[in-house]
LOKE-785452 format. One record per residue (C-alpha): residue in one letter; x, y, z. Coordinates in steps of 0.1 Angstrom, whole numbers, padded with zeros to 4 digits, always signed. Layout:
<nodes>
AXYZ...
</nodes>
This chain:
<nodes>
M+0267-0282-0053M+0244-0252-0052D+0208-0258-0040S+0195-0225-0053L+0202-0198-0078P+0217-0165-0066K+0192-0138-0056I+0188-0107-0076L+0190-0075-0054S+0179-0043-0071P+0179-0006-0060I+0147+0013-0064N+0137+0050-0061S+0099+0046-0063L+0069+0022-0063D+0070+0023-0101D+0107+0012-0100A+0097-0016-0076K+0070-0028-0101R+0095-0028-0130V+0123-0047-0113I+0099-0072-0097A+0085-0079-0132A+0121-0083-0144G+0127-0110-0118A+0142-0092-0087D+0141-0113-0055E+0149-0084-0031L+0148-0046-0034Y+0166-0019-0015C+0159+0017-0010G+0164+0047+0013A+0135+0066+0029L+0130+0102+0037M+0137+0111+0073I+0110+0135+0087G+0115+0164+0110K+0145+0186+0112F+0168+0162+0093S+0145+0159+0063S+0170+0177+0041F+0198+0154+0052V+0204+0132+0021L+0233+0108+0020Y+0220+0077+0001R+0211+0085-0035G+0211+0050-0048P+0230+0035-0077G+0223+0050-0111T+0212+0084-0096P+0231+0110-0117R+0247+0140-0101G+0226+0171-0102I+0193+0152-0101K+0164+0169-0084K+0161+0160-0048E+0125+0148-0053R+0139+0119-0074C+0166+0109-0050A+0163+0075-0034Q+0157+0090+0001R+0127+0108-0011I+0106+0077-0007T+0081+0086+0020Y+0070+0062+0047D+0036+0059+0030E+0052+0050-0003L+0076+0026+0015G+0045+0009+0029K+0030+0005-0006I+0064-0008-0019V+0066-0034+0008E+0030-0044+0003Y+0034-0048-0034A+0068-0066-0030H+0055-0090-0004Q+0025-0099-0027H+0051-0110-0052G+0073-0128-0027V+0100-0101-0028K+0118-0087+0002V+0125-0050+0009I+0156-0038+0026V+0159-0002+0038V+0192+0016+0038A+0202+0035+0069N+0235+0051+0058E+0231+0083+0078P+0261+0087+0101F+0255+0086+0139M+0268+0121+0148S+0251+0132+0180D+0225+0126+0206T+0202+0149+0186L+0204+0127+0156K+0200+0095+0177A+0164+0103+0185E+0156+0112+0149M+0173+0080+0136G+0156+0058+0161D+0122+0072+0150H+0132+0069+0113I+0143+0033+0117Q+0112+0024+0137A+0089+0040+0111C+0106+0019+0083L+0102-0012+0104D+0065-0003+0111K+0061-0005+0073Q+0073-0041+0075A+0108-0037+0060D+0125-0071+0059A+0160-0060+0067L+0183-0029+0072I+0215-0020+0055I+0235-0001+0082G+0263+0024+0073D+0276+0034+0108I+0287+0015+0139G+0268+0040+0161T+0237+0033+0142L+0243-0004+0144Q+0246-0002+0182M+0215+0019+0184V+0195-0006+0163K+0208-0035+0184D+0197-0016+0216M+0163-0011+0200G+0159-0049+0199V+0153-0049+0161K+0146-0085+0149V+0153-0081+0112P+0185-0090+0095L+0212-0063+0095Y+0237-0059+0067A+0268-0037+0066S+0268-0010+0040T+0297-0003+0018Y+0297+0030+0037F+0302+0012+0070V+0330+0027+0091
</nodes>
């Protein structure tokens, strides 16, 4: 016998999206966030429902750390968790520092969990001592 109903997990691309899906009953949200620095144009995660040819500024990874903080604050006020997608592949020592900073910036905004898309990123996150739940992405290799 089930003790609770299934959770509704919804992708978002903005704070406005978060407000809409929370009002519709979402229990958890997931999104990407824009990496800063030399990898800021590196876009892998576009989010479900993002059509091809869409302008980069509307892509899921265009959520800034400041907007992520606002999304998390709003979601937490409504009892909703926010999961950040980290699907960027772990390719080199150069990317390792940038990814570590990126993940830490997302965690500093109080993200509740991470969706990881690469075994190297998973190992790095574990080495960082991250204490939030980690989920394997469908991109996980």
